[in-house]
Structures are given as structure tokens and as C-alpha cells.
TISEKOL-522525 format. One record per residue (C-alpha): residue in three letters; residue number from 1; x, y, z. Coordinates in nm, 4 decimals. Layout:
<martors>
> type, seq, xx, yy, zz
> Ala, NUM, X, Y, Z
...
</martors>
This chain:
<martors>
> type, seq, xx, yy, zz
> Met, 1, 15.5475, 3.0798, 11.0830
> Ser, 2, 15.2052, 2.9708, 11.1990
> Glu, 3, 14.8857, 3.1576, 11.1088
> Leu, 4, 14.8552, 3.2672, 11.4719
> Glu, 5, 15.2048, 3.4192, 11.4639
> Met, 6, 15.1284, 3.5918, 11.1316
> Ser, 7, 14.8023, 3.7392, 11.2579
> Ser, 8, 14.9671, 3.8712, 11.5757
> Lys, 9, 15.2247, 4.0741, 11.3789
> Arg, 10, 15.1099, 4.4236, 11.2954
> His, 11, 15.1382, 4.5659, 10.9466
> Asn, 12, 15.2487, 4.9289, 10.9284
> Ile, 13, 15.3778, 5.1516, 10.6503
> Ile, 14, 15.5707, 5.4767, 10.6791
> Leu, 15, 15.6237, 5.6649, 10.3524
> Glu, 16, 15.8631, 5.9592, 10.3723
> Asp, 17, 15.8549, 6.2133, 10.0864
> Arg, 18, 15.7438, 5.9372, 9.8461
> Ser, 19, 16.1070, 5.8233, 9.8366
> Arg, 20, 16.1596, 5.6025, 10.1427
> Leu, 21, 15.9155, 5.3308, 10.2464
> Ser, 22, 15.9483, 5.1402, 10.5747
> Met, 23, 15.7159, 4.8491, 10.6469
> Ser, 24, 15.6458, 4.5948, 10.9163
> Gly, 25, 15.4338, 4.2811, 10.8935
> Val, 26, 15.5957, 4.1566, 10.5698
> Thr, 27, 15.5678, 3.7772, 10.5449
> Asp, 28, 15.7156, 3.7069, 10.1977
> Val, 29, 15.8528, 3.8826, 9.8910
> Glu, 30, 15.7212, 3.7407, 9.5653
> Ser, 31, 15.9198, 3.9514, 9.3165
> Phe, 32, 16.0889, 4.2867, 9.2757
> Asp, 33, 16.2520, 4.5030, 9.0115
> Glu, 34, 16.3107, 4.8768, 8.9680
> Asn, 35, 15.9443, 4.9374, 8.8770
> Glu, 36, 15.7493, 4.7007, 9.1029
> Val, 37, 15.7768, 4.5138, 9.4327
> Ser, 38, 15.5209, 4.2401, 9.4955
> Leu, 39, 15.4996, 4.1059, 9.8485
> Phe, 40, 15.2716, 3.9544, 10.1089
> Thr, 41, 15.1894, 4.1049, 10.4462
> Thr, 42, 14.9956, 3.9856, 10.7457
> Leu, 43, 14.6976, 4.1641, 10.5846
> Gly, 44, 14.7379, 4.0092, 10.2378
> Glu, 45, 14.9050, 4.0941, 9.9081
> Leu, 46, 15.0676, 4.4358, 9.8470
> Val, 47, 15.2111, 4.5677, 9.5185
> Ile, 48, 15.4333, 4.8774, 9.5245
> Arg, 49, 15.4885, 5.0514, 9.1920
> Gly, 50, 15.7330, 5.3270, 9.1161
> Lys, 51, 16.0553, 5.4215, 8.9476
> Gly, 52, 16.4073, 5.3265, 9.0507
> Leu, 53, 16.2812, 5.1117, 9.3382
> His, 54, 16.5474, 4.9425, 9.5478
> Val, 55, 16.4973, 4.6979, 9.8345
> Asp, 56, 16.7450, 4.8284, 10.0908
> Ser, 57, 16.6724, 4.5691, 10.3573
> Val, 58, 16.4330, 4.2857, 10.4261
> Asn, 59, 16.4072, 4.0618, 10.7310
> Leu, 60, 16.1251, 3.8102, 10.7043
> Glu, 61, 16.1796, 3.6866, 11.0603
> Ser, 62, 16.0967, 4.0295, 11.2038
> Gly, 63, 15.8746, 4.1261, 10.9084
> Asp, 64, 16.0607, 4.4521, 10.8415
> Met, 65, 16.1410, 4.5896, 10.4962
> Asp, 66, 16.2856, 4.9178, 10.3635
> Ile, 67, 16.2509, 5.0382, 10.0041
> Thr, 68, 16.3902, 5.3538, 9.8426
> Gly, 69, 16.3063, 5.5108, 9.5072
> Glu, 70, 16.0152, 5.7070, 9.3641
> Val, 71, 15.6969, 5.5473, 9.5020
> Lys, 72, 15.3999, 5.6012, 9.2711
> Ser, 73, 15.1405, 5.3617, 9.4134
> Leu, 74, 15.0639, 5.1109, 9.6861
> Val, 75, 14.7939, 4.8619, 9.5890
> Tyr, 76, 14.6533, 4.6025, 9.8265
> Gly, 77, 14.5003, 4.2812, 9.6993
> Asp, 78, 14.2262, 4.0921, 9.8753
> Lys, 79, 14.2747, 4.0895, 10.2498
> Asp, 80, 14.2314, 3.7118, 10.2688
> Arg, 81, 14.4773, 3.6377, 9.9853
> Thr, 82, 14.7943, 3.5369, 10.1610
> Lys, 83, 15.0794, 3.3428, 10.0128
> Lys, 84, 15.0655, 2.9705, 10.0696
> Pro, 85, 15.3914, 2.8174, 10.1907
> Ser, 86, 15.6048, 2.7079, 9.8986
> Leu, 87, 15.7380, 2.3552, 9.8628
> Trp, 88, 16.0829, 2.4878, 9.9615
> Gly, 89, 15.9293, 2.6532, 10.2697
> Lys, 90, 15.7661, 2.3253, 10.3716
> Ile, 91, 16.0913, 2.1312, 10.3242
> Thr, 92, 16.3024, 2.3727, 10.5305
> Arg, 93, 16.0665, 2.3849, 10.8311
</martors>
């Protein structure tokens, strides 16, 4: 995905009852476990912390992601810190 395509995708979050999180504008998932999900959005890095977190669905082509569990915090990193394409990403393009 080019930088122009990434910047044209909107990043939105809907948090329902602190137990269901729906997002758009997700560009990559760095890591996840039941306590933390670390990902990159069109607006930079985002870390979601909680308890019993589960990634229900993720589609990097559309940028959509759904997470369930007890959401305790959403922490954005620097807006200009976006993930650089990995070697694997460069090879498969």
C-alpha cells in the first residue's frame, strides 16, 4: 500500500461498553496477546491494553479490525511513527 493510499484511509474507533472495539484504518498488527494489542494505523502506532483481549477479525486490505475483551486503555504513539514495510512485505509486493 502506498503512502497516498494509507493517508486516504480514515481511522475510526468505536468502543462499546469497554468490551467490543471496532476499528478502521489499521495498516499492520505488530503483536497481540490477552493483555495487549500493538498495531499501526493510518495515524501512527496504537497500543490497546486490557484483560482477556481477543482479536475477532482483522482485514488489512480494508483496514478493519474487531477486538473483544475488557479494554482498559488505548494509547497512541507519535503520529508520524508508522511501521516501515518489512522485508517480507517488500518481497511479496
